[in-house]
C-alpha positions as CSV (number, residue, x, y, z in Angstrom):
1,X,-74.8,-152.5,-76.3
2,X,-75.1,-148.8,-77.0
3,X,-73.4,-146.1,-74.9
4,X,-75.3,-143.9,-72.6
5,X,-75.3,-140.2,-73.3
6,X,-73.3,-137.6,-70.7
7,X,-76.9,-135.9,-70.3
8,X,-78.6,-138.9,-69.3
9,X,-76.1,-138.8,-66.1
10,X,-78.1,-136.9,-63.3
11,X,-76.9,-133.4,-62.9
12,X,-75.4,-133.1,-66.2
13,X,-76.7,-130.6,-69.0
14,X,-75.7,-130.0,-72.6
15,X,-73.1,-127.5,-71.5
16,X,-71.4,-129.7,-69.0
17,X,-71.3,-132.4,-71.3
18,X,-69.9,-130.3,-74.0
19,X,-66.9,-129.4,-71.4
20,X,-66.3,-133.1,-70.7
21,X,-66.4,-133.7,-74.3
22,X,-63.4,-131.3,-75.0
23,X,-61.7,-133.4,-72.4
24,X,-62.2,-136.8,-73.8
25,X,-65.0,-137.8,-71.5
26,X,-67.9,-138.4,-74.1
27,X,-70.2,-140.9,-72.5
28,X,-71.6,-142.0,-69.2
29,X,-69.2,-145.1,-69.6
30,X,-66.3,-142.6,-70.2
31,X,-67.2,-140.6,-66.9
32,X,-67.7,-143.8,-64.8
33,X,-64.1,-145.0,-66.0
34,X,-62.5,-141.6,-65.5
35,X,-60.6,-141.0,-62.3
36,X,-61.6,-138.1,-60.2
37,X,-58.7,-136.1,-60.9
38,X,-59.4,-136.2,-64.8
39,X,-62.9,-135.1,-64.2
40,X,-61.8,-132.5,-61.4
41,X,-59.5,-131.1,-64.3
42,X,-62.2,-130.1,-66.4
43,X,-63.3,-126.5,-66.0
44,X,-66.4,-126.0,-63.8
45,X,-65.5,-129.1,-61.9
46,X,-64.3,-129.0,-58.2
47,X,-63.1,-132.3,-56.5
48,X,-66.5,-132.8,-54.8
49,X,-68.6,-132.3,-57.9
50,X,-66.2,-134.9,-59.8
51,X,-66.8,-137.3,-57.2
52,X,-70.4,-136.8,-57.3
53,X,-70.6,-136.8,-61.3
54,X,-68.9,-140.2,-61.4
55,X,-70.8,-141.6,-58.9
56,X,-74.0,-140.7,-60.6
57,X,-72.7,-142.2,-63.9
58,X,-71.9,-145.6,-62.2
59,X,-75.4,-145.5,-60.5
60,X,-76.9,-145.0,-64.1
61,X,-74.6,-147.8,-65.4
62,X,-75.5,-150.1,-62.8
63,X,-79.3,-149.7,-63.3
64,X,-79.8,-148.1,-60.1
65,X,-83.0,-145.8,-60.5
66,X,-82.2,-142.1,-59.7
67,X,-85.4,-140.4,-59.1
68,X,-86.0,-136.9,-60.0
69,X,-86.5,-134.9,-56.8
70,X,-90.1,-134.9,-55.5
71,X,-92.5,-131.7,-56.4
72,X,-93.3,-132.0,-52.6
73,X,-91.6,-129.5,-50.3
74,X,-92.2,-131.6,-47.2
75,X,-92.4,-135.2,-46.9
76,X,-95.7,-136.5,-46.1
77,X,-94.8,-138.0,-42.8
78,X,-93.6,-134.6,-41.4
79,X,-97.0,-133.0,-42.7
80,X,-99.0,-135.6,-40.3
81,X,-96.6,-135.1,-37.4
82,X,-97.1,-131.2,-37.6
83,X,-100.8,-131.6,-37.8
84,X,-100.8,-133.9,-34.7
85,X,-98.9,-131.6,-32.8
86,X,-101.9,-128.7,-33.3
87,X,-100.5,-127.4,-37.1
88,X,-99.5,-124.0,-35.7
89,X,-99.8,-121.6,-38.6
90,X,-97.6,-118.8,-38.7
91,X,-98.9,-115.3,-39.0
92,X,-98.3,-113.3,-42.1
93,X,-95.8,-110.4,-41.5
94,X,-97.6,-107.0,-42.0
95,X,-95.5,-104.7,-44.6
96,X,-93.5,-102.2,-42.5
97,X,-94.8,-98.5,-43.2
98,X,-92.6,-96.1,-44.9
99,X,-90.9,-93.2,-43.2
100,X,-92.7,-90.9,-45.5
101,X,-96.0,-92.3,-44.0
102,X,-95.3,-91.6,-40.6
103,X,-93.9,-88.1,-41.5
104,X,-97.1,-87.1,-43.4
105,X,-99.4,-88.3,-40.5
106,X,-97.5,-85.9,-38.3
107,X,-97.9,-83.0,-41.0
108,X,-101.4,-83.7,-41.0
109,X,-101.5,-83.3,-37.4
110,X,-99.6,-80.2,-37.2
111,X,-101.9,-78.4,-39.9
112,X,-105.2,-79.6,-38.2
113,X,-103.9,-77.6,-35.0
114,X,-102.8,-74.6,-36.8
115,X,-106.4,-74.1,-38.3
116,X,-108.0,-73.5,-35.3
């Protein structure tokens, strides 16, 4: 069976794959078999990231489908709940006026008063 590329592991791009390869981890299989300590020794990897990457490699090799994040920002169920409650919309915020704008208006009022 062919070895899986590191870049097939969710969260690993070419740069990260290069850093792992420099430390003897050159495939998804190597990553899954490596200890968390060995992965965390690679520059740019914290203990938490090492655990996450090891788990992602194990899931890839086990055939667990790791779906890419959805483009929806809110799950459909939450949208339906919001609309059932009345679907209140947020009012757009008005841009704040510059202090210069206020000062300009005051100057205009003074000038009008002087002309009389």
